[in-house]
PyMOL Python script that loads the backbone (N, CA, C, O; Angstrom):
from pymol import cmd

cmd.read_pdbstr("""\
ATOM      1  N   UNK A   1      17.251  25.871  68.877  1.00  0.00           N
ATOM      2  CA  UNK A   1      17.642  24.733  69.716  1.00  0.00           C
ATOM      3  C   UNK A   1      16.166  25.109  71.214  1.00  0.00           C
ATOM      4  O   UNK A   1      15.397  24.338  71.790  1.00  0.00           O
ATOM      5  N   UNK A   2      16.502  27.475  71.391  1.00  0.00           N
ATOM      6  CA  UNK A   2      15.233  27.448  72.282  1.00  0.00           C
ATOM      7  C   UNK A   2      13.886  27.730  71.549  1.00  0.00           C
ATOM      8  O   UNK A   2      12.957  27.107  72.065  1.00  0.00           O
ATOM      9  N   UNK A   3      13.491  28.590  70.364  1.00  0.00           N
ATOM     10  CA  UNK A   3      12.657  28.201  69.266  1.00  0.00           C
ATOM     11  C   UNK A   3      12.114  27.401  69.685  1.00  0.00           C
ATOM     12  O   UNK A   3      11.263  27.582  70.557  1.00  0.00           O
ATOM     13  N   UNK A   4      12.589  25.610  68.941  1.00  0.00           N
ATOM     14  CA  UNK A   4      12.380  24.611  68.519  1.00  0.00           C
ATOM     15  C   UNK A   4      11.472  24.251  69.635  1.00  0.00           C
ATOM     16  O   UNK A   4      10.676  23.341  69.405  1.00  0.00           O
ATOM     17  N   UNK A   5      11.449  24.959  71.117  1.00  0.00           N
ATOM     18  CA  UNK A   5      10.941  25.130  72.196  1.00  0.00           C
ATOM     19  C   UNK A   5      10.051  25.308  72.463  1.00  0.00           C
ATOM     20  O   UNK A   5       9.281  24.576  73.085  1.00  0.00           O
ATOM     21  N   UNK A   6       9.911  26.257  72.099  1.00  0.00           N
ATOM     22  CA  UNK A   6       9.142  27.454  72.126  1.00  0.00           C
ATOM     23  C   UNK A   6       7.683  27.372  71.372  1.00  0.00           C
ATOM     24  O   UNK A   6       6.501  27.559  71.659  1.00  0.00           O
ATOM     25  N   UNK A   7       8.732  26.851  69.863  1.00  0.00           N
ATOM     26  CA  UNK A   7       7.604  26.473  68.601  1.00  0.00           C
ATOM     27  C   UNK A   7       6.332  25.069  69.469  1.00  0.00           C
ATOM     28  O   UNK A   7       5.123  25.195  69.276  1.00  0.00           O
ATOM     29  N   UNK A   8       6.726  24.212  70.101  1.00  0.00           N
ATOM     30  CA  UNK A   8       6.098  22.934  70.803  1.00  0.00           C
ATOM     31  C   UNK A   8       6.108  23.610  71.761  1.00  0.00           C
ATOM     32  O   UNK A   8       7.112  24.131  71.276  1.00  0.00           O
ATOM     33  N   UNK A   9       5.971  24.148  72.702  1.00  0.00           N
ATOM     34  CA  UNK A   9       5.263  24.305  73.555  1.00  0.00           C
ATOM     35  C   UNK A   9       4.081  24.847  72.612  1.00  0.00           C
ATOM     36  O   UNK A   9       3.004  24.301  72.853  1.00  0.00           O
ATOM     37  N   UNK A  10       4.057  25.889  71.503  1.00  0.00           N
ATOM     38  CA  UNK A  10       2.706  27.187  71.291  1.00  0.00           C
ATOM     39  C   UNK A  10       2.088  25.477  70.562  1.00  0.00           C
ATOM     40  O   UNK A  10       0.863  25.380  70.643  1.00  0.00           O
ATOM     41  N   UNK A  11       2.705  24.398  70.000  1.00  0.00           N
ATOM     42  CA  UNK A  11       1.959  23.378  68.869  1.00  0.00           C
ATOM     43  C   UNK A  11       0.587  23.217  70.254  1.00  0.00           C
ATOM     44  O   UNK A  11      -0.610  23.500  70.308  1.00  0.00           O
ATOM     45  N   UNK A  12       1.612  22.604  71.222  1.00  0.00           N
ATOM     46  CA  UNK A  12       1.046  21.657  72.518  1.00  0.00           C
ATOM     47  C   UNK A  12      -0.441  22.851  72.907  1.00  0.00           C
ATOM     48  O   UNK A  12      -1.589  22.450  72.717  1.00  0.00           O
ATOM     49  N   UNK A  13      -0.242  23.888  73.299  1.00  0.00           N
ATOM     50  CA  UNK A  13      -0.743  24.391  73.777  1.00  0.00           C
ATOM     51  C   UNK A  13      -2.434  24.959  73.153  1.00  0.00           C
ATOM     52  O   UNK A  13      -3.471  25.243  73.752  1.00  0.00           O
ATOM     53  N   UNK A  14      -1.976  24.934  71.357  1.00  0.00           N
ATOM     54  CA  UNK A  14      -3.068  25.002  70.374  1.00  0.00           C
ATOM     55  C   UNK A  14      -4.003  23.165  70.690  1.00  0.00           C
ATOM     56  O   UNK A  14      -5.202  23.112  70.966  1.00  0.00           O
ATOM     57  N   UNK A  15      -3.240  22.084  70.576  1.00  0.00           N
ATOM     58  CA  UNK A  15      -4.082  21.088  70.315  1.00  0.00           C
ATOM     59  C   UNK A  15      -4.682  21.125  71.765  1.00  0.00           C
ATOM     60  O   UNK A  15      -5.896  21.112  71.973  1.00  0.00           O
ATOM     61  N   UNK A  16      -3.364  21.189  73.124  1.00  0.00           N
ATOM     62  CA  UNK A  16      -4.619  21.255  74.871  1.00  0.00           C
ATOM     63  C   UNK A  16      -6.366  21.990  74.320  1.00  0.00           C
ATOM     64  O   UNK A  16      -7.556  21.674  74.310  1.00  0.00           O
ATOM     65  N   UNK A  17      -5.567  22.986  73.978  1.00  0.00           N
ATOM     66  CA  UNK A  17      -6.781  23.823  73.585  1.00  0.00           C
ATOM     67  C   UNK A  17      -8.105  23.663  72.690  1.00  0.00           C
ATOM     68  O   UNK A  17      -9.265  24.070  72.624  1.00  0.00           O
ATOM     69  N   UNK A  18      -7.229  22.842  72.067  1.00  0.00           N
ATOM     70  CA  UNK A  18      -8.667  22.098  70.234  1.00  0.00           C
ATOM     71  C   UNK A  18      -9.260  20.398  71.104  1.00  0.00           C
ATOM     72  O   UNK A  18     -10.336  19.988  70.669  1.00  0.00           O
ATOM     73  N   UNK A  19      -8.417  19.295  72.514  1.00  0.00           N
ATOM     74  CA  UNK A  19      -8.998  18.862  72.771  1.00  0.00           C
ATOM     75  C   UNK A  19     -10.093  19.634  73.786  1.00  0.00           C
ATOM     76  O   UNK A  19     -11.269  19.477  73.458  1.00  0.00           O
ATOM     77  N   UNK A  20      -9.892  20.281  74.734  1.00  0.00           N
ATOM     78  CA  UNK A  20     -10.935  20.897  75.794  1.00  0.00           C
ATOM     79  C   UNK A  20     -12.543  21.281  75.101  1.00  0.00           C
ATOM     80  O   UNK A  20     -13.572  21.653  75.666  1.00  0.00           O
ATOM     81  N   UNK A  21     -12.172  20.946  73.283  1.00  0.00           N
ATOM     82  CA  UNK A  21     -13.967  21.664  72.922  1.00  0.00           C
ATOM     83  C   UNK A  21     -13.665  20.641  72.832  1.00  0.00           C
ATOM     84  O   UNK A  21     -12.498  20.382  72.540  1.00  0.00           O
ATOM     85  N   UNK A  22     -14.729  19.502  73.078  1.00  0.00           N
ATOM     86  CA  UNK A  22     -14.562  18.139  72.567  1.00  0.00           C
ATOM     87  C   UNK A  22     -16.111  17.698  72.312  1.00  0.00           C
ATOM     88  O   UNK A  22     -16.689  16.622  72.471  1.00  0.00           O
ATOM     89  N   UNK A  23     -16.632  19.243  71.754  1.00  0.00           N
ATOM     90  CA  UNK A  23     -17.795  18.465  71.067  1.00  0.00           C
ATOM     91  C   UNK A  23     -17.797  19.011  69.779  1.00  0.00           C
ATOM     92  O   UNK A  23     -18.922  19.200  69.316  1.00  0.00           O
ATOM     93  N   UNK A  24     -16.331  19.480  68.690  1.00  0.00           N
ATOM     94  CA  UNK A  24     -15.689  19.635  68.028  1.00  0.00           C
ATOM     95  C   UNK A  24     -15.948  18.349  67.561  1.00  0.00           C
ATOM     96  O   UNK A  24     -16.367  17.761  68.558  1.00  0.00           O
ATOM     97  N   UNK A  25     -15.942  17.368  66.384  1.00  0.00           N
ATOM     98  CA  UNK A  25     -15.767  16.850  65.189  1.00  0.00           C
ATOM     99  C   UNK A  25     -14.072  15.813  65.088  1.00  0.00           C
ATOM    100  O   UNK A  25     -13.591  14.984  65.861  1.00  0.00           O
ATOM    101  N   UNK A  26     -13.883  16.034  64.573  1.00  0.00           N
ATOM    102  CA  UNK A  26     -12.282  15.895  65.251  1.00  0.00           C
ATOM    103  C   UNK A  26     -11.478  16.014  63.093  1.00  0.00           C
ATOM    104  O   UNK A  26     -10.398  15.935  62.507  1.00  0.00           O
ATOM    105  N   UNK A  27     -12.593  16.182  62.860  1.00  0.00           N
ATOM    106  CA  UNK A  27     -12.121  17.126  61.681  1.00  0.00           C
ATOM    107  C   UNK A  27     -11.866  18.658  61.347  1.00  0.00           C
ATOM    108  O   UNK A  27     -11.113  19.247  60.571  1.00  0.00           O
ATOM    109  N   UNK A  28     -13.405  19.277  62.837  1.00  0.00           N
ATOM    110  CA  UNK A  28     -13.049  20.692  63.155  1.00  0.00           C
ATOM    111  C   UNK A  28     -11.782  20.715  63.774  1.00  0.00           C
ATOM    112  O   UNK A  28     -10.953  21.558  63.435  1.00  0.00           O
ATOM    113  N   UNK A  29     -11.501  19.723  64.808  1.00  0.00           N
ATOM    114  CA  UNK A  29     -10.083  19.468  65.723  1.00  0.00           C
ATOM    115  C   UNK A  29      -9.114  19.762  64.994  1.00  0.00           C
ATOM    116  O   UNK A  29      -8.385  20.746  65.118  1.00  0.00           O
ATOM    117  N   UNK A  30      -9.032  18.648  63.930  1.00  0.00           N
ATOM    118  CA  UNK A  30      -7.133  18.963  63.382  1.00  0.00           C
ATOM    119  C   UNK A  30      -7.475  20.123  62.694  1.00  0.00           C
ATOM    120  O   UNK A  30      -6.564  20.950  62.747  1.00  0.00           O
ATOM    121  N   UNK A  31      -8.572  20.534  61.990  1.00  0.00           N
ATOM    122  CA  UNK A  31      -8.437  22.251  61.428  1.00  0.00           C
ATOM    123  C   UNK A  31      -8.016  23.577  62.831  1.00  0.00           C
ATOM    124  O   UNK A  31      -7.471  24.617  62.462  1.00  0.00           O
ATOM    125  N   UNK A  32      -8.150  23.492  63.473  1.00  0.00           N
ATOM    126  CA  UNK A  32      -8.726  23.819  64.909  1.00  0.00           C
ATOM    127  C   UNK A  32      -6.986  23.776  65.145  1.00  0.00           C
ATOM    128  O   UNK A  32      -6.690  24.958  65.322  1.00  0.00           O
ATOM    129  N   UNK A  33      -6.059  23.167  65.204  1.00  0.00           N
ATOM    130  CA  UNK A  33      -4.678  22.812  65.660  1.00  0.00           C
ATOM    131  C   UNK A  33      -3.854  23.026  64.236  1.00  0.00           C
ATOM    132  O   UNK A  33      -2.633  23.171  64.179  1.00  0.00           O
ATOM    133  N   UNK A  34      -4.564  23.020  63.337  1.00  0.00           N
ATOM    134  CA  UNK A  34      -3.841  23.226  62.033  1.00  0.00           C
ATOM    135  C   UNK A  34      -3.775  25.052  62.068  1.00  0.00           C
ATOM    136  O   UNK A  34      -2.645  25.528  61.953  1.00  0.00           O
ATOM    137  N   UNK A  35      -4.911  26.001  62.217  1.00  0.00           N
ATOM    138  CA  UNK A  35      -5.594  27.143  62.090  1.00  0.00           C
ATOM    139  C   UNK A  35      -3.985  28.015  63.916  1.00  0.00           C
ATOM    140  O   UNK A  35      -3.417  29.107  63.903  1.00  0.00           O
ATOM    141  N   UNK A  36      -3.872  26.787  65.128  1.00  0.00           N
ATOM    142  CA  UNK A  36      -3.211  26.917  65.821  1.00  0.00           C
ATOM    143  C   UNK A  36      -1.638  27.524  65.744  1.00  0.00           C
ATOM    144  O   UNK A  36      -1.023  28.558  66.006  1.00  0.00           O
ATOM    145  N   UNK A  37      -1.418  26.223  65.225  1.00  0.00           N
ATOM    146  CA  UNK A  37      -0.114  26.255  64.915  1.00  0.00           C
ATOM    147  C   UNK A  37       0.623  26.894  63.567  1.00  0.00           C
ATOM    148  O   UNK A  37       1.850  26.945  63.489  1.00  0.00           O
ATOM    149  N   UNK A  38      -0.434  27.471  62.300  1.00  0.00           N
ATOM    150  CA  UNK A  38       0.448  28.644  61.802  1.00  0.00           C
ATOM    151  C   UNK A  38      -0.075  29.447  62.443  1.00  0.00           C
ATOM    152  O   UNK A  38      -0.329  30.284  61.577  1.00  0.00           O
ATOM    153  N   UNK A  39      -0.587  29.994  63.709  1.00  0.00           N
ATOM    154  CA  UNK A  39      -1.133  31.520  63.916  1.00  0.00           C
ATOM    155  C   UNK A  39       0.426  31.664  64.587  1.00  0.00           C
ATOM    156  O   UNK A  39       1.065  32.691  64.362  1.00  0.00           O
ATOM    157  N   UNK A  40       0.969  30.636  65.380  1.00  0.00           N
ATOM    158  CA  UNK A  40       2.105  30.682  66.094  1.00  0.00           C
ATOM    159  C   UNK A  40       3.199  30.504  66.112  1.00  0.00           C
ATOM    160  O   UNK A  40       3.967  30.333  67.059  1.00  0.00           O
ATOM    161  N   UNK A  41       3.481  30.552  64.223  1.00  0.00           N
ATOM    162  CA  UNK A  41       4.841  30.643  63.439  1.00  0.00           C
ATOM    163  C   UNK A  41       4.425  31.944  63.641  1.00  0.00           C
ATOM    164  O   UNK A  41       3.736  31.990  64.661  1.00  0.00           O
ATOM    165  N   UNK A  42       4.531  32.889  63.175  1.00  0.00           N
ATOM    166  CA  UNK A  42       4.896  33.974  62.877  1.00  0.00           C
ATOM    167  C   UNK A  42       5.520  34.254  64.811  1.00  0.00           C
ATOM    168  O   UNK A  42       6.663  33.985  65.180  1.00  0.00           O
ATOM    169  N   UNK A  43       4.723  34.668  65.471  1.00  0.00           N
ATOM    170  CA  UNK A  43       4.821  34.312  67.088  1.00  0.00           C
ATOM    171  C   UNK A  43       6.681  33.937  66.966  1.00  0.00           C
ATOM    172  O   UNK A  43       7.607  34.733  67.121  1.00  0.00           O
ATOM    173  N   UNK A  44       6.762  32.100  66.562  1.00  0.00           N
ATOM    174  CA  UNK A  44       7.641  31.844  66.905  1.00  0.00           C
ATOM    175  C   UNK A  44       9.004  31.859  66.703  1.00  0.00           C
ATOM    176  O   UNK A  44       9.932  31.424  67.384  1.00  0.00           O
ATOM    177  N   UNK A  45       8.943  32.676  65.208  1.00  0.00           N
ATOM    178  CA  UNK A  45       9.824  33.372  63.967  1.00  0.00           C
ATOM    179  C   UNK A  45      10.175  34.559  64.833  1.00  0.00           C
ATOM    180  O   UNK A  45      11.337  34.479  65.232  1.00  0.00           O
ATOM    181  N   UNK A  46       9.840  35.121  65.050  1.00  0.00           N
ATOM    182  CA  UNK A  46      10.437  36.643  66.062  1.00  0.00           C
ATOM    183  C   UNK A  46      10.099  36.744  67.362  1.00  0.00           C
ATOM    184  O   UNK A  46       9.569  37.686  67.951  1.00  0.00           O
ATOM    185  N   UNK A  47      10.376  35.918  67.673  1.00  0.00           N
ATOM    186  CA  UNK A  47      11.083  35.106  69.020  1.00  0.00           C
ATOM    187  C   UNK A  47      12.401  34.988  68.837  1.00  0.00           C
ATOM    188  O   UNK A  47      13.311  35.462  69.516  1.00  0.00           O
ATOM    189  N   UNK A  48      12.429  34.563  68.220  1.00  0.00           N
ATOM    190  CA  UNK A  48      13.670  34.114  66.928  1.00  0.00           C
ATOM    191  C   UNK A  48      14.741  34.769  66.989  1.00  0.00           C
ATOM    192  O   UNK A  48      15.852  34.473  67.429  1.00  0.00           O
ATOM    193  N   UNK A  49      14.068  36.294  66.202  1.00  0.00           N
ATOM    194  CA  UNK A  49      14.734  37.533  65.323  1.00  0.00           C
ATOM    195  C   UNK A  49      14.897  38.640  66.720  1.00  0.00           C
ATOM    196  O   UNK A  49      15.152  39.839  66.825  1.00  0.00           O
ATOM    197  N   UNK A  50      14.591  37.485  67.726  1.00  0.00           N
ATOM    198  CA  UNK A  50      14.726  38.911  69.136  1.00  0.00           C
ATOM    199  C   UNK A  50      16.698  38.232  70.104  1.00  0.00           C
ATOM    200  O   UNK A  50      17.698  38.819  70.517  1.00  0.00           O
ATOM    201  N   UNK A  51      16.225  36.711  70.010  1.00  0.00           N
ATOM    202  CA  UNK A  51      17.383  36.084  70.239  1.00  0.00           C
ATOM    203  C   UNK A  51      18.578  36.286  69.918  1.00  0.00           C
ATOM    204  O   UNK A  51      19.458  35.509  70.288  1.00  0.00           O
TER     205      UNK A  51
END
""", "prot")
cmd.dss("prot")
cmd.show_as("cartoon", "prot")
cmd.util.cbc("prot")
cmd.orient("prot")
C-alpha cells in the first residue's frame, strides 16, 4: 500500500513539473509526464524492495 502511495506521489510530482513549464505543447507535456513516470518506476521498486 505504501509503495502505491509513493508511486502516486512521484507521478504527481512529475505532472506538477510538466504543468509548471507551460511553454511546452500538450504533446511534449504528455511525453515529459510519461518519461517522469518511467524514470520513477525503479525508484518505487527499490523502495518496495527495502520495505
